[in-house]
N, C-alpha and C positions, 0 to 999 in steps of 0.2 A: 384344345391348341389351346393357349393363352398370352391375353393383346395385355401388352399394356401404354401407356398413358403420361406424360409427361404432363404438369401442368404449364402454360406461360411464365408464373414466378419464379417455380423451380427451377427453370431454365433462367430466371437474369442468376439468381443468385447466385451456380452454378456458374456464370460465363463470369461473375464479379468474383468469383472464388478465384476463376483460374487466374484474370487479369494480375488479381491482389498478389499469385504466388507470380506471377511471370516479373515485378516490377519489382517484387525486393530478391523474385534470384540478379537480376540485372544489376541492382543494384550490390549486391555479394558481389556480382561477378568484378562490375567497377572497381570497391575496394580493393580487392586481392587483383589488382591492375596495376591499380598506384601502386601497394605495397612491393609488389615484388619490380615493377619501374625503378619500386628505390633500394632492392636489390643490385640490380642492377649498376647504380652511382656507389652505394656499398660494398658490390664485392661478397654478396652474401652467399651460396648456392643455392638457400632455399629458396629466399625469395626466387632466384634465377630461374627459380622448377617450375616452382607459380607458372613466373611470364612468359613462359614456353608454351605449359596446360593451352594457354588460353588464347594464343596467340597462333594465327598462323603459319604456315609454316618458310612464306617469303617472307613475313615481319619475327621471324626466327633468325637468317640470314642475316639481315641488319642487325639484332641484339647480337650476334655473338659475334660481326666486321667491327660494331663500337667496344665487346674488349679489346677483342684481335691491340684494342691502339690506341687502347690503356699501358701506363710504364711499367715495361717487366721489371720484374727485377734482375740485376745486372749478376747474379751469386747464380740467378739457377738458367744463366747463356751456357750454349754447350760449347767447350773450348773446339778450335782448329787441330789439326797433328800438331803443329809447329808448340801451342801449348802446351799440347798433351804429353810431348815426349819429353821435352823442359822440366812440365809440372811430376815428370817418374822420376827423368835426373833427382830434382830438389827430392822427390820426392826420401828416395837413399842416399841424401849425398847428406836430410841436418835432419832425418830417420825421423820426420812426420807423415802418418797416412794419409794415402791422394782423397780420400775424405775430406780429412777437412782442408786440404791444400785447392781440393777444387769452386770450392767458394770465391776464394784466395786474387788462385787462381782467374779465374771464370769476369773477375769485377777488372780482375787490371785489363784483361780481353776490350771488354767493352769502355774502361773508362778511360786505356789508352788510343780508341776508334772516336769518340767524343775527345778529343784531347788536342788528338793527333800527334800520339805515344806513342812509339812504339814501346812497346803489351812486356816486354822482359827489360827493357831499360828500370817498367818498374820493380815487377820482378831485381829484380837483382838492385836498387836502393832494400830491398825489403827482409832479403840477404844478410847484407849488409848489417841495415837498424839493428834488424830485431831475431835474427835466423830465427824469420818467420813464427817468432811468440807472440801470441794478439797479448798477449796480457805484462807484456818487454815495460821500462818503464825509468826513462836514464835518470840523474843526477839531480838534473833540471828540468825531471818532473813533462819530456816528451813518453808519448805512450804512443803504444800497440804497434801496429806492422811495421808503418813511418813511422813514429815520431816526430810526431807532431807535437811542438807545442799547445796547447790546448791555446793562456794567455795573449797567443799571436795571430789568429786563424776561429776563435768562435765566428765571423758571418761564415766560415765559408761547411760551416753547419744545417744540417736540415732547421726547418720550422722546425720549436716545441722538442726538438734535443737537448737531452744536458748534459751533464761535464763527463762521465759511463759512458755516450756513444762515440767518445774516443777508441776508445777499450773497442767498439763493434770492429770487425776487421773489415766487413763492406766498406763501412763509415771512411773508419782509419784507412781506405786503398784509395778510395774514392775523394775524401780530402786535399791527403797526402802528395795524391798526382798530382793535382788544383794546382799545388804551394810549388811542386813543382817546376809544372807545368811555366807556374810567371818565373822561376829563379831563372829558367831557361829564356822567355826572354829578354823579363829586365836586363839579363847583365850581358845577353849579344849568344850568347851560342853554349852545347850542351857539357864541355866542362867548366867553366865562370860557375853555371846556375848548377851546375853538381855543388860545386865548390862551395859555393854561397846553402844550397838547403844544409847542406852538411856544415852549414859556422866556423866551415874554415877560409875564407875570403880568402884572409890575407896569406893564407899558405905558397910562400914562391912554389912549391914544387908539388902542388894540387895534388895533394895524396888520396887526397880521400876522388877525390873523380876518376884518381887509374884504378883505389879499386872496384869501384864499382862499375870499373868501365870492364874491370876484368876479370869479374860475375860473370858480367853479359857478352864478355865473349865464352868464359865456360856451357851457360849459357846452349849459345850458339852451336858452341864443335858440341854436344850431349845432345843436340836437333839434328847436326848432318851426321853424324853415330848409327842416329834410327833408318836416317833416312836413309843411306849406303846395303842397309846391311838388307 
C-alpha cells in the first residue's frame, strides 16, 4: 500500500489558487447580476433570464412584480365581450380583418377607460372620420384613424415621436381620444364637443355630431343582437 504526503507549501499554493478562483467567480457573478438587472430595466429577455438564474426564488417574484408594474401596450389588452361584438360588426361592415382591427379596439378600450370616454364613441368617430383606414389623410392635412391635425396637437405625441407617429394606429387613437375629450369638456357637452372635433362648431343642425352618434347607435345595436343570440 502506497502513501503520499503533501507539503505545507503545496497546501498553501492550492489554497491560494482556490481562493483566487472563488474571487473571480464572485466578480463574474456580480457582473452578470448587473447586466441582468439592466435587462429588467430595458425589457431585454436574455438579460432577464440571466438575472433569474442568479436570484433565489423569493427574489424572482420581486423581479416579476416589477415587470408587471411596467406600462402595458394598450394594443395588447384583451377585449371585453362588448368590444369583441362591436369589432365583429365593424369587420363585416367595413371589410377589414379582425386581426387588423384588434389593436385599434384594444387601444380605444384602454384609452377610453383612462379618459372616461365610452370606447364605442371613439370607435364611432373612427368609422366616420377614416372608415378604419390608418393612412387616411384629408385635404387640410388631418391624418390617420381619427383624422388628427398634426400642427395643432404636437404636444400630445409621446416624447421623441416624429410626424409619422400620427399614422401609427395606436398613437393616433390615443391622441385623437384626448382631443375628443378636451373638445367635450371645453364645450360643455357631447354634441357640442363632437361638433368642435369635426370642425363644424358653427353648424346649427349639428350634422357631424348626429352622424357620429348614429354610428355609435349602430354599434350598440350590433352588441345587443349578439347578446340576445
